[in-house]
N, C-alpha and C positions, 0 to 999 in steps of 0.2 A: 449406289452404295459406296463407290470408291471415293467420292468427294467427302463423305463423312468418315470413313474408316481408312486411315492411313496405314502404311505398311506395318506399323507396330501394333495394330488393333487386331484382336482375335475375337471372333464371334462364332457361337455354335450354330448348329443346323437349325433352320426354320422349322418350327413345330406346327404352326397353325395352318391347316388347309383352308382354302377360300370357299366358304359356303356358296358363294355366287356361282360356282361351277356346276351346281346341281339344280339350277333353275334358269329360266329364260333370262337373257340379258335385258336389264331395264334400259330405259332411254339414257343416252349418253349424259344428259344433264343431271341425272340422278345418281350416276356412278361416283362412289367415293372410295378411294383406296384405303383398305383397312390397314391398320398398323401391323408390321411384322413383329412376331414374338420370338425372342431368342432364349435359349437355355441360359446363357450368361453373357456378360459384357465385360470386356477387359480393354481399357484404354491406357496407353502408355506413351510417355513423351521423354525424349532425351535432351540434354543440354548441348551446347556447342561442342563440348569435348567428348560427346558420346556417352556420358554417364547418365543414369536415370535421373530425371527431374521430377516427374510425378506419375502417379498411377491411380486409376479408378476402376473398381470391379463391382459387379452386381450379379446375383444369382438369376435374375430375370429382368429383361428389358423389352420395351415396346418402341419400335422405331416408326416414326411418321415421315414417309418419304416426301410428301408435299410440303410439310412445314420444316423439315430437316431438324426434327427433335427426337431425342431418345429419352423415354421415361424409365428410370431404373428403380427397382425395388431394393431396399436395404443396401444402398451403396456403401462401399468402403474404399478409402483412399490412403495413399502414402505420399508425403511430400519429402523430397530428398534435399540434402545440402552437401555439396561436394561428393555426390554419389552415394551418400549414406542416408538411410531413412531417419528423418528428424521428427516429423509429426505424422500421427495416424489419425484419420478422421472417419466418422461414420454418421449416418442419418437414417431416418425411416424411409425417405424417398428422395429421388434426385431427378433433375431434368437437365439433359446435356444439349446444348445449343450448338448447331453446326458441327464442326470438327473438334469441338471441345473449347471453343472460344470463351464460353461461359457455362458454368454448372451451378444450378440452383439446388441447394440442399435444404430439406425441410423435415421438421419433426425430430425431436430428441437428438439434436446435433451435438456430437462430442468430438473435440480435437485434443489429442493427448500428445504431450511432448515425450519422446521415447528416450532421450538421453538425460542425464542429470543436469539440473534438478527437474523432477517430475512436475508438470504443470497440466492442468485440465481446464479447457475452455468449453462452456456449455451455452447453448442457445436453442431457439426453435426454428430459426431460418437464417440462411447466409447465402451470399452469392460469391462463388469462387471464380476468379479470373486467372487461370493458370499462366497465360502468356505474360500478364502483368505482375505475376507473383503476389497476388492480392486476394484477401478474403474479407468481404464486406458483410458485417453482421448488423442487422437492424431490429432484432427482437430481444432486447434486454440481455446482452451477453454477461456471463459471469466467468471469471478466471480465478482458479485456485492454485496456490502453491502449498507448501507444507505447513504454513502457519497463518495464511490469510486468504482474502478474497478481494478481487476487484470487480466492480459491477457498474453498469451504466445503461443508458437507453440504446446506444449504438457503439460500434467499434470498427476500426480499420486495422486488419492484421497484415502488416507489410512483411511478407514471408522472406523476402531477400535480405531485409535488415533485422529480421527476428524482433520486430517491434510492434507492440499492441497499442493503438491509439484510441482512447476512450473519450466519448463526448456525450452530452446529454445527462447532466447531473451525476458525474462519476463519483464513486465512493470507494474508500479503502477501509476494509475491515481486518482487524488482527485479533487472533485468539492467543491466550497465554500458553495453551498446550499445543504441541505439534500434532499433525495428522497426515495420513497418506491420501492425496487427492484422488487416487484411482480406487481406493478401498472403501473408506468411510469418511464422508464429509461431516464437518461439525454440525451438531443439532442445536446447541444452545446459542444465546446471543454473544456477539463478539465483545471482547474486553475494550477494544478501541475502535472507533469509527471516525473517519475523516472525510469530509466533503470538499471537493475542489471544483474549479471551473472546467478544466480539461486535464487529461492525464496521458502521459506516454511512459510505457513500461517495456523493458527488455526481459522476457522470461529467462533467457539463458544466463544473463549476468545479474539480474535483479535490480538493475539501475532504473530509477523512477524520477520523473520530473513532472511537476504539476503547478501551473500558474494558479494564483489565488483569485478571490479570497479563499483562505483555508479556514474551515470551521470544523472542530472536532469535539468528541466526547470520549472520556475514559471512565469505565466503571471499575474502581479499585476492588481488589479481592476483599470479601467480607462486607461489601456495601449492602445494607438491608434493602428489602423490597420497598420501592417508593423513594429511596434515597437519591439525592441529587448527584449526578456524575460530575467528574471534573470536566472543565470546559477549556478549550484552547482556540485561539485566533492567531492567524499569521497572514502575511502577504503572499507567500508562495512556499512550496514544499519541494524538497529534493531528498533522495535517500536511496537505500538499497534493501529490498525485501529479504534477500538471502542473509545479509549481515544483521538485519533488524535495527539498522541505524537510519535516522531521519533528521533532516535539518529544517527547522522552521525559520524561514528567512524574512528579512524586513522587520517591521514592528511585530512583536510577539507578546501575547498575553495568555497566562495560564491562571485558572481560578478553581479552587476547591472550596466551595461554599460550606460543605459539611464540616470542614476543619477550620474555616476562616482563613485560608491561606491564599496568597495571590502573588504572581510574578509578572513583572512588566520589564521588557528589555528588547534586545534585537539579536537576531541570528543565534538561535538556541539549537544546539545539537542534542538529540535524544537517542539513547540506546535502550530499546525496549527490553532486551534480554536481561540487562543488569539494572534496569529502572534508574538510569542515571541521566544527567543533563549537564551540558557545559556551554558557557559563552565567555568570550574574551572582552566583551564590551560592557559599558555601564548598564546597571540594572537596579531594580528595586524589588525586595522580597519582604512580604509582610505576613504575620501570623497573629491574628487578633490585634491586640494593642501594641505588639512588638513590630519593629520595622528595621530592615537591614538594607544598606545600599553599598555600592562599591563598583569596582571594575574587575572583571574576571571572576566567574562563579562556576563552581563545580558542586552539583547536588547528587548525593548518593541516596537514592530513595529507600533502598533496603535498610540502610543504617540511619536514615533520617538526619543526615549531616549535610550542612551547607558550608563550603569553604570559600572564602573571599580572598582573592589573590592580592588586590591592591586597593588602597583608600577605603579600608573597612570602616563602616559607621553603623553601629547598632544602638537602638534606643527603645526604651519602654517608659511608661509613666514614672517620672522621678529620677531616671538614670539615662546617661548617654555615654557611649564608649566609642573612641576613635583609635585606630591603630593602622600600621602598615598592612597587616594581614590578620585574619582571624578565622575562627571556625565556630559553628553554631549547631548544636543538636536541638532541633525544634520539639522533640519529644520530651527530653529531660530538662531542657533549658540550659544545659552546660555550655559555657563559652570559654574559649581560650584565644588570646590575642598576643601578638608579638610586634616589636618595633614601634617606637614613638607612641607608646600607649598613653592615652589621656582618658581618665574616668571622671565624669562629672555627676554629682548627686545634688538634687534640689535641697535635700536636708542639709542644713548648715552651709549651704552653698559650697560643698566640698569639691575640690579639684585635686586629683592625684595623677602624678606623672611617673612612668616607669618604662621598662623594656619588655616586661612579661606580665600577663594577667591570666588567672584561671578562676573560674567561679560559676555561679548560676544566675541566670536571669529569672525574673518572676518575683512574686510576693514572698518575702522572707529570704530571698536569695542573697548570697554573700560572695565577695570577691577576695582573692588573695593576690596581691600584686608584689612584684619583686624586680630587682635590677641586678642580676648577677654581675659582679665586678664593679658595680656602681652604687647608686643610692636612689631611694624613692623619695620624691618630693610631694608633700600633701599640703594643701591650703584649705582652710575652712573657717567659717565665721561662727562665733559663739555669742549668743545674746547675753549681755551682762545682766546681773540681778539688779533689780531696782533698789535703791538705798532707802 
């Protein structure tokens, strides 16, 4: 027993008498050592500084001397960081190998982060390697924070780095409403779902890195049943789940087929809490027959406003607008532009130049252009009357 139970291990009195004592001894070849049954199991380990590193307890355990295995019922564990409990885990059953070199946890596995932010990891089986500070999960793990879920076929939880590495079709799901992962998990479908090739996440900080390809969907509020969700494509993903900010990196494409809207560009930063997006690089934004291009874009989803910082170009059938910078409300069609404004209309081949423009795009739309402190120059062609 001393090889399995170090000084820090406490085990209760053996309860099970050996039935073999009440009958004649069978031939030696048939003797099998029955497992010892203990009232409880308490394994503890300290780090190099004498602080607690991990602990595993069970109300009942069976120890197999020949195989050096301990089978524990309803095991519970604690994982410490700098002497303080950081994660609490529990499962339906556990198998301890040797002196705790490996611990197999099976059935309704729960790993709960005890400090802020609260995080819950669920699975049905995992292999815990305490000396390597590693938890290997191979049965579809799910990790929940206060607004989302990470899931995959497999996961490596590097406990020393507080990093969860997901592989095997990992997905990131986000809900609009916050929830407490220990109390009530969300029941409805997520608002946003993103699939990646692999994913690394730090529960403590929320930092997330995922190589692509990145493929996602977003179901906007009020989308009718059967309606097409918004689509997104990118080369890779970085972000922070606590701050609800994500960067779609490389070539990016967003499409809302229900509204006829489409974005193409590079390196788009999204803030899910404010439903906004920004990029400092060239882009193209279309809405039906309207199209806007430029460099540097800020989209405020709640206000339905797109602001173009440089080289603004907006066009629709029969009209073109160029300016240093401009703003476009795609719900109302309202447009404002400043600096080197050039408005071209197919009708009468009109060209107007000014420093400020305000108006509306769309059929029947009109513009008011002005040049404070200067003048407006307009050129147009009038077809003469036949004599």
